Structures are given as C-alpha cells and as structure tokens.
C-alpha positions in Angstrom: -0.2 0.2 0.0 1.4 3.5 -0.9 2.4 5.8 1.7 0.1 8.8 2.2 2.0 12.3 2.9 -0.6 13.6 5.4 -0.5 10.2 7.4 -1.3 10.5 11.6 2.2 9.9 12.0 3.4 12.7 9.8 0.8 15.1 11.4 2.1 14.0 14.9 5.8 14.5 14.3 5.6 17.7 12.4 3.2 19.1 15.2 5.6 17.7 18.1 8.5 19.3 16.0 6.4 22.7 16.0 5.9 22.9 19.8 9.7 22.4 20.2 11.0 24.8 17.7 8.5 27.2 19.5 10.1 26.5 23.1 13.7 26.9 21.2 13.0 29.8 19.7 11.1 31.6 22.7 14.5 31.5 24.4 17.0 32.0 22.0 16.5 35.9 21.7 15.8 36.2 25.4 18.5 34.4 26.8 21.3 36.8 26.0 19.0 39.5 27.2 18.6 37.7 30.8 22.3 37.1 31.0 23.6 40.5 30.3 20.2 42.3 32.1 19.3 40.2 35.0 22.3 38.2 35.6 25.0 41.0 34.6 27.0 38.7 32.9 30.0 40.1 30.7 29.7 40.0 26.7 32.2 37.6 26.4 30.8 35.2 29.1 27.3 35.2 27.4 29.1 34.2 24.3 30.3 31.3 26.1 27.1 30.1 27.0 25.3 30.5 24.1 28.3 28.9 22.3 27.8 26.1 24.7 24.5 24.9 23.3 26.1 24.3 19.5 29.1 22.9 21.0 27.0 20.3 23.1 25.1 19.5 19.9 28.0 19.0 17.6 29.4 16.6 20.2 26.4 14.4 20.3 25.3 15.0 16.6 27.0 12.2 15.1 26.2 9.9 18.1 22.6 10.7 17.6 22.5 9.5 13.8 24.2 6.2 15.1 21.3 6.2 17.5 18.8 6.9 15.1 19.9 4.0 12.5 20.7 1.4 15.3 17.8 1.9 17.8 14.1 2.4 17.9 14.3 6.0 16.7 10.5 7.0 18.4 12.1 5.8 21.8 15.1 8.1 21.3 13.2 11.0 20.4 10.4 10.8 23.4 13.3 10.4 25.7 15.1 13.5 24.6 12.1 15.6 24.2 11.1 14.8 27.9 14.9 15.9 28.9 14.7 19.1 27.5 11.2 19.6 28.7 13.0 19.4 32.3 15.6 21.8 31.5 13.7 24.5 30.9 12.4 24.3 34.7 16.3 24.0 35.6 17.1 27.1 33.9 15.8 30.0 36.4 17.5 28.0 39.0 21.0 28.6 37.6 22.5 31.9 38.6 26.2 31.0 38.0 28.1 31.2 35.0 29.1 27.6 35.2 25.6 26.6 36.4 24.2 28.1 33.3 26.9 26.9 31.1 26.1 23.3 32.1 22.6 23.6 31.9 22.8 24.9 28.5 25.5 22.5 27.5 23.1 19.5 28.6 20.2 21.4 26.6 22.3 21.5 23.4 23.1 17.6 23.8 19.4 16.8 24.0 18.4 18.9 21.3 20.9 17.2 19.0 19.8 14.0 19.6 15.8 15.0 19.1 16.1 17.0 16.2 18.1 14.1 14.4 15.8 11.5 15.5 12.6 13.5 14.6 13.9 14.6 11.0 14.7 10.8 10.4 11.1 10.1 11.7 9.8 12.5 9.4 11.3 11.5 6.3 10.5 8.1 7.0 6.7 8.7 6.9 7.1 10.7 3.5 6.5 9.1 0.1 9.8 9.1 -1.7 8.2 10.7 -4.9 7.3 13.8 -2.3 10.3 13.9 -0.9 10.8 17.6 -1.6 7.3 18.8 -0.2 7.5 16.0 2.8 10.5 17.5 3.7 9.4 21.5 2.8 6.3 20.9 5.0 7.9 19.4 7.9 11.1 22.1 7.7 8.1 24.7 8.0 8.0 23.8 11.7 11.2 25.9 12.2 9.9 29.4 10.6 6.6 28.6 12.4 8.4 28.2 15.8 10.4 31.0 15.0 7.4 33.3 14.3 5.7 32.5 17.6 8.7 32.1 19.6 10.6 34.9 20.0 7.5 37.4 20.0 5.7 35.1 22.6 9.5 34.8 24.6 9.9 38.7 24.5 6.2 39.5 25.4 6.5 37.2 28.4 9.7 38.4 29.7 8.6 41.9 29.6 5.0 41.2 31.2 6.0 38.3 33.8 9.6 38.7 34.1 12.2 35.7 33.8 10.7 33.4 35.9 7.3 33.5 34.0 9.0 33.5 30.7 10.6 30.2 31.7 7.9 28.6 33.1 5.5 29.4 30.1 8.3 28.0 27.6 8.3 24.6 29.7 4.5 24.4 29.2 5.0 25.0 25.3 7.6 22.0 25.6 5.4 19.7 27.5 3.1 19.9 24.5 5.8 18.9 22.4 6.2 15.7 24.5 2.4 14.9 24.0 3.1 15.3 20.2 5.6 12.7 19.9 3.6 10.4 22.1 1.3 10.3 19.2 3.7 9.7 16.5 4.7 6.3 17.4 6.2 4.6 14.4 7.1 0.7 13.6 10.8 0.4 14.4 11.4 -2.2 11.6 14.2 -4.3 11.0 16.7 -2.7 12.8 20.3 -4.5 11.9 22.7 -3.1 14.5 26.3 -2.1 13.2 29.1 -2.1 15.4 30.0 1.5 16.6 32.5 2.8 14.2 33.9 6.4 14.0 34.4 6.7 10.4 30.6 5.3 9.8 29.2 8.2 12.1 29.7 10.2 8.7 27.9 9.8 5.6 30.2 10.8 2.7 27.3 11.8 0.3 26.2 14.2 2.7 29.6 16.1 3.3 29.5 18.3 0.1 26.3 20.0 0.9 27.0 19.9 4.6 30.1 22.0 4.1 28.3 24.7 2.1 25.7 24.9 5.0 28.4 25.5 7.3 29.4 28.7 6.0 25.4 29.6 5.3 25.0 28.8 9.1 27.6 30.8 10.4 25.9 33.8 8.7 22.4 32.4 9.7 23.3 32.3 13.4 24.5 35.8 13.6 21.2 36.8 12.6 18.8 34.6 14.8 21.1 34.9 18.0 22.4 38.3 17.9 19.3 40.4 15.9 17.7 41.5 19.4 21.3 42.9 20.4 21.9 44.7 17.2 18.3 46.0 17.3 18.9 47.6 20.3 22.3 49.1 19.5 20.6 50.6 16.5 17.3 51.9 18.5 15.0 49.8 16.6 12.1 48.8 18.8 10.5 46.5 16.4 12.5 43.2 17.1 9.4 41.0 17.3 8.0 42.3 13.9 11.2 41.5 12.4 11.1 37.6 13.6 7.7 37.7 12.4 8.6 39.0 8.7 11.8 36.7 8.5 9.7 33.7 9.4 6.5 34.7 7.3 9.1 34.9 4.1 10.7 31.4 5.2 7.0 30.1 5.1 6.3 31.4 1.7 9.6 30.4 0.3 8.8 26.9 1.3 5.6 26.4 -0.5 6.8 26.6 -3.8 10.6 25.3 -2.8 9.5 21.7 -2.1 7.2 21.3 -5.4 10.0 22.8 -7.4 12.5 20.3 -5.7 10.4 17.6 -6.8 10.2 18.5 -10.2 14.1 18.7 -10.6 14.8 22.4 -10.2 17.3 22.0 -7.4 20.3 24.0 -9.0 18.1 26.7 -9.5 16.7 27.1 -6.2 19.9 26.9 -4.6 21.3 29.8 -6.5 18.3 31.7 -5.9 18.5 31.1 -2.1 22.2 31.9 -2.0 21.7 35.2 -3.8 18.7 36.6 -1.8 20.7 35.5 1.4 23.9 37.6 0.5 21.6 40.5 -0.4 19.4 40.3 2.8 22.6 40.3 5.2 24.3 42.8 3.5 20.9 44.8 3.9 20.8 44.1 7.5 24.0 45.5 7.9 23.2 48.8 6.1 19.6 49.2 7.7 19.4 52.9 8.5 15.7 52.7 9.9 13.2 50.4 11.2 11.6 49.9 7.6 14.9 48.7 6.1 15.4 46.3 9.2 12.2 44.8 8.3 13.0 44.7 4.7 16.3 42.7 5.6 14.5 40.2 7.6 12.2 39.3 4.6 15.0 39.2 2.2 16.9 36.7 4.3 14.0 34.7 5.1 13.4 33.9 1.4 16.8 33.2 1.1 17.2 30.9 4.1 13.8 29.7 3.7 15.0 28.3 0.3 18.3 27.1 1.1 17.8 25.0 4.1 14.8 22.6 3.1 16.2 22.4 -0.2 19.6 21.0 0.9 18.2 18.8 3.2 15.7 17.2 1.1 18.7 17.0 -1.6 20.8 15.2 1.1 18.0 12.7 1.9 17.5 11.7 -1.7 21.2 10.4 -1.8 21.2 7.7 0.8 19.1 4.7 1.8 16.3 4.7 4.3 18.5 2.7 6.8 21.6 5.5 6.3 19.1 8.6 6.9 20.2 9.1 10.6 23.7 9.4 9.6 23.0 11.5 6.5 20.8 13.9 8.7 23.5 13.8 11.1 26.2 14.8 9.2 23.9 17.5 7.6 22.8 19.0 11.0 26.3 19.0 12.1 26.8 21.7 9.7 24.4 23.8 11.2 25.7 23.3 14.9 29.1 24.1 13.7 28.1 27.1 11.8 25.7 28.4 14.4 28.4 27.5 17.2 31.2 29.2 15.4 29.4 32.1 14.8 28.0 32.5 18.5 31.6 32.2 19.7 33.4 34.5 17.3 30.6 37.3 17.4 30.6 36.9 21.3 34.2 37.7 21.3 34.0 40.7 19.2 31.0 42.4 20.4 33.4 44.4 22.6 35.9 45.4 19.5 33.4 46.0 16.6 29.9 46.8 16.0 27.2 44.0 15.0 26.5 46.4 11.8 29.9 45.5 10.6 29.9 42.0 11.4 26.7 41.6 9.0 28.3 43.6 6.5 31.4 41.1 6.6 29.2 38.2 6.8 28.5 38.2 3.1 31.7 37.0 2.3 30.5 33.6 3.9 27.6 33.3 1.4 30.1 34.0 -1.5 32.4 31.0 -0.1 29.2 28.6 0.1 28.3 29.5 -3.3 31.5 28.6 -4.8 31.8 25.3 -3.2 27.9 24.9 -4.1 29.3 25.4 -8.1 32.1 23.6 -7.9 31.7 20.6 -5.9 28.2 20.4 -4.1 25.9 20.6 -6.9 27.9 18.2 -9.4 28.1 15.7 -6.4 24.5 15.8 -6.0 23.4 14.9 -9.5 26.0 12.3 -9.8 24.4 10.4 -6.4 20.8 11.2 -6.3 18.4 8.6 -6.5 15.9 7.5 -9.0 12.9 9.1 -7.1 13.2 12.4 -9.0 10.3 12.9 -11.6 11.9 15.6 -13.6 15.2 16.5 -14.7 16.8 19.7 -14.1 17.2 21.9 -17.1 
C-alpha cells in the first residue's frame, strides 16, 4: 500500500517538532538579554554560554545519527524531548556562569539527539516521490516556531519577568512531548552495526554540509544576535523582525518543495544564495526600522529556500537505513556554523559593531556559493536516487 503524505504519524511528528521549535526560539533571543540584564554577565561570558549549546550539539550529533539508525528512533526522540522539557525548568535555578553553562550544554546535547531522530522519523513517513514536499512541510515547523517563539518569549519576559518566561516555555515544551507520544512509528527490522567513528559520517552528505556550515554561520549571526543589534541601532520592532523573517521563510517553502520534486534543485540553491547575500548585506546597512524589516524578509526568503532544499537533497542521495547518519552529518553543519558564529561574534562584541559583522558576513555566502557550484551541485546530480520526477534543465 502506497504511503500518504498526510499520515497520522507525519502530522504528529510535525506537530511535536513545531512545539519544540516554538519553545526553542522563545528562549533564543531572550536568553542573551536575561544573561546580560538580569544576571549581569559580561558579553564574553554570554558568548561562551550561547556557544556551549551548539558545541554540545556538535559533540552528540554524530552519535545521535548512529542511535537513530541502530535503535528505535521513536523511543530516542521521546526521551530526549522529555529531557529538554525538564531543562527549561532548571534554567531559572542556575544563577552562576558555571551553572548556566552546564544547563545550556546539557540542553544542547538533548536538542542534538531529538532533532536528528525527529527529522529521520518524519522522512521515514514521507513517500519518496514527495520527498521535497514532505521535507518542506516538516521544515515549516522551524519558521513557524520562529514566528511564534521570539514574540512569545519577549512579550512574556516583558510582562511576567524571567521566571514567568521560563515557566511558559516549559509549558509549550510539554506539548512537544504529548505530540511525540502520538507519533509512534514501527521500528522495522533494525540491523545494528558495530559502533565505528568513520561510519558516523555519511560521505554523500559532506559536500552540501560543508556549504551549509558557512551559510549557518551567517544565519546564526542573525538569529542569535539580532535582538542585541536592534537595541544598538535603536530599533524597537525586534518582534516584528522575527515575524517578517519567519513568514517569508514559510512563503518560500510553499513553492520550494514542489520545485525540488520537479528537479529544479540547482536553480533553487542559486536563488537562495543570492537572496541570502543581499539580505545580510542589507541588514548591515539598515538605517531605519523599515529597512530593518525588509532585511528580515529578504533573509527569510533566502534561508527559507536553502535549508529544506539542501536537506531534501541529502536525503534523496541515501538509503532509508542510512538517513540517520546522513541527517546527522548535515545537521552537524548547522551546529558548527551557528556555534562558531556565536563564539566568534561573542568575543568580537566588545571590539566591533554587529553592523560591521553583518556586512562582512556576506563573504561567507560567497564562499558557500563557490563550493556549491564547483563541488556540491555536481556531486548531488551524480548521486541522487531515481525518485526524482523531472530533470533539472
């Protein structure tokens, strides 16, 4: 019997990830403000705490791929999401640098495991002929969470203070656990492979993942530090920026998935790169609140095209039993890019303005474009599976 795209399991895993993303993005822009203004940590310490999250994700990401390919993905996802939920309740109890660092580090480790297992479960429920649409729809959970989360977190922080904010985020995370409980999928015939470090990487995913490292460095500079940038520039519409950013990501994915399934992969990637380059440069030169919002929209279109397109491309090059390692390799590039960006920018905040950092970040997009053209796109066309329905003309 042929799979349906909108199966019960697909809806459940997508809903669970939506609530998880909502909670995640509610904390992302508010945590730096909480650390700076409430706990009075130095900018360099804030940078280290923020960087500890992607650092721990990086450490567990490849192991997470092994777990997803060799054990029951549903069980792994349920345990990791439950652990994340508990972590939100621990944040307000940590008042020292070391305590906050450790909490954030543990949160990152559980996040790395849950996101790898979740996306692998989602891909397993998608018909191969609708890979682009399925991954695109599932990937909408990120911009949807990005739309709801920052505004939600900032408003709750303003109205009820840090403790109220952490409690509200915990409540949202509980919904992600309830969602995963409804997403139970058959584990299938799992053939456990002996743990081997080289096998944790999937070589077919490496070229695209290398490109995404540079792209996510720039993306992380926006997501993590744009609230601080807006305050430096005197822009009051921080919440609106995230809304515009996320809405355009959603809009871009409504057509990107279908275009991917028709085979227009290289065109999508080049359009996404061009928009991301223009968007981040525009952000660095934004002179008023209107230009600030326009920059958010352009960046949303660019990153909104690139992220699901590249993930669908990676999944279409490997077997179902290898998707854990492939997704783990791919998502590792996200973590390393955002982590490197958080660490570098955190230390540069005392020395150079975010305005200048955004302007220089366009070079990262240019580097990614060069790797895509010379290596990643040709590699994809040599290794893609036969599920594509049209050629790329």
